[in-house]
Every structure is written in structure tokens, then in C-alpha cells.
N, C-alpha and C positions, 0 to 999 in steps of 0.2 A: 345675078350671081357673080358677076364680075366684081361686085363691090364688097365681097367678103374678105375681111382682113385675116389672114392665117398666120401673120407674123407672131402674135403672142403665143399661139398654140405651138408653133415651131420652136419658139424660145423656151417654152415650158418643157417640150419634149427633149430639147438639147440639154437643159439643166438636169432633167431626170436621167438622161443617158450619161451625163458626166458624173452625177452622183452614183449611179450604178457602177460606172467604171472605177471611180475612186474607192467605192466600197469593195469591189472585187480585187483591186490592187492591195488595199489594206488587208483584206482577208487573205490574199496570197502571201503577203509579207508576214502576217501573223502566223499563218500555217507554216511558212518556211522557217520562221524563228522557232516555232513549236517543234518542228521536225529536227532542226539542228540542235535545239536544247535537249530533246529526248534522245537523240543520237549521242550527244556529248555525255549526258547522264548515264546512258547505257554503257558507253565505252569506259567511263570512269569507274562504274561499278564492276565491269569485267576486269579492268586493270587492278582494282583493289582486290578483287577475288583472286586473281592470279598472283598478286604479291603475297596474299595470305597463304596460298598454296606453296609458293616458293619458300616462304619463311618456315612453314611446316616441314617441307622436304629438307631444308638446311638443318633444322633442329633434329630431325630423324637421322640425318647423315652423321651429325655430331654424336648422337646417342649410339648409333651403330659403330662409329669409330671407337668409342669408349668400350663398347662390348667386344669389338674385334681385338683391342689391346688386351682385354681380360682373357679372351679366348687364347691369344698367343701366349700369355703368361701361363694359363692353365695347361696348354700344350707343352710348354717348356718344362713345367713341373711334372707333367705326366711322363714325358720322355726321361727326365731325371729319375723318377721313381721306377720306371721300367728298367732303366739301366742298373739301378741299385738292386732290383729284384733279380735281374739276370746274373749279377755278380754273386748275390747270395745263393741263388740256385746252383751256380757253377761251383761255389765253395762247398755247398751242401753235397753235391754229387761227387766231388773229389775228396771229401773229408776222409773216407776210409782208404784213400789211395796210398797214403804214406804207410799205413799198416800193411797193406797188401805188398807194397814195394819191399819193405824189410822182410816180410814173410817169404816172398819169392826169392829174394837175395840169399836168404839162409837155406831155403829148401833146395835151391839150384846149386849151392856150393858143394863141389866134390871134395873128397879127402885129398889132402896135399896141396890145397890152394887156400891162400889167406888174403883177405882184403885189408889194405892199409889205409886207403883213402876213398871216400865217396863224396862227390859234389854234384849238386843238381842245379840246373838253370832251366826254368820252366819245365818242360817234360823231357829234357835231355839230361841224362845221368852219365857222369864220367866216373869210372871205377879204376882204381890202381891197386895193385897187390903183387903177391909173390906166389909162384907155383913151382912144384917140384919138376914138372915137365910141361912141354908145349901141348901135349895131348890133354892134360887136365884143363888148360885154358880153353882149348877147342871144345871139350866136353861142357865146360861152364857156359860158353857162348851158345851151344846147342840147347842146353837146358833153359837159358834165358829166352831164346827165341821160341821155345815151346810153351813158355808161360803165357797165360791169357792176359797178364798185366804188363808184360814187357815184350819188346820186339826190336828188330833191326840192330842187333849187336854188331859192332864194328870195331875190329882190333886196330888200335893206333900203333903201339910199339910193343915189342917184346925183346928184352935184353937178357943175356946170360951173365951171371956173376961168376967170374973165373977166379976170384980171390979165395973163395972157400971151396976147395976141391972136394971136400966131403959132401957138401950140400950144394950142388950146382943149381941154385935157385934162378928161376926166370922171373924177371920183373916185367910186368905187363901193364898196359893202359888200354882200356877199351871204353867205347861209348855205347849206350843202350838208350832206347826210347821208351818212355813210360806211356802205356795206353791208359787213358782215363775213361772209365765206364760211366755212362749216364743213362739210367733207365735200361740197362742191359745192352746198350749199343756202344761200340768202340768209337772213340773220337781220335782222329789222327792229327 
């Protein structure tokens, strides 16, 4: 038994073991290349997908910016229209005011008092005229204050004309506020 040569068998087992080792190294390298390639492909597809999403979002942002500009334009137009409507409504509600103003001026005018000048700035009215006595001016102011269309009469000046002894007229100037009615309510 001592004469059995095991050298070729060992040599064949060593070659077989080396072949298996080389095959497992090649398989490991191939598997590693496959895993890296699959990971690279997956990451590239994810990057591409995210870039598509980013492009979509940017396009939507641009579209919404355009829509936002249109909305701002529409809001500006709406505000302008509402302002115009408010002006028209205010004009419509105060349209009969001038008629009421002159009607109240005439109805409140006592005998012996004459108006020579009337000027209006917004809802403030300045009256100038002549009266036979200060009591008539006072009566006129009370009647103006009692009017539903006028209030806050305020006497500025009253002068007596001494040149004409027969007719000692008093020249007066007073301010009164016109009340504008809108839907039955007074506006100050």
C-alpha cells in the first residue's frame, strides 16, 4: 500500500478546486456587475422620472402664473366695475336731492327774507341774502333745521344796512348741511 501514488489524484483535485474557485470568482464578479448595472439602470430611471415630474411641475407653475395674472386683471376690472356701480348708485340715490333742496329752501323761507346767493360744495350749502329783521333769519334757520333734507344751519355773518333808514335790511350769510337720503336712511 505504500506504493500507491496519490500525486495525480491530488493534482486533479487541486485543478478542480482552482476551477471551482475561478468559476465562483467569475460568478461573483458577474453578479456584482449585474447588481451595479441594475442599480445604475434603476437610479437612471428614477432620475428620469423625477426630471419628468419636475418639468411637469414647472409647466403647471407657468400655467398657474398666467392664470394668476388673469385673475388679478379680472379682480382689477371687478373693482373698477364695483366702483362705477357705487358711483352710479350714489348718483341715483341723490338725484332727487336738488329738487328737495330747492323745495325746502322755498318752503322754509319766511316773509321778509330774500335769498340773493346760493352756492353748494358737496353737501355744504352757503346762503346769502337780506332780511327785514334778525328774527326772520333766526326763524329761517329753525325751519331749515326742522327740514328732513337739511340740518346744521350755522350763521356766519349778519350786517345791518344803515344807509337806507326806511328799510334797515340785515345782510346775512349762513351755512347749512344737506342730508342725502339713500333708501330712507340719512347719510351725514
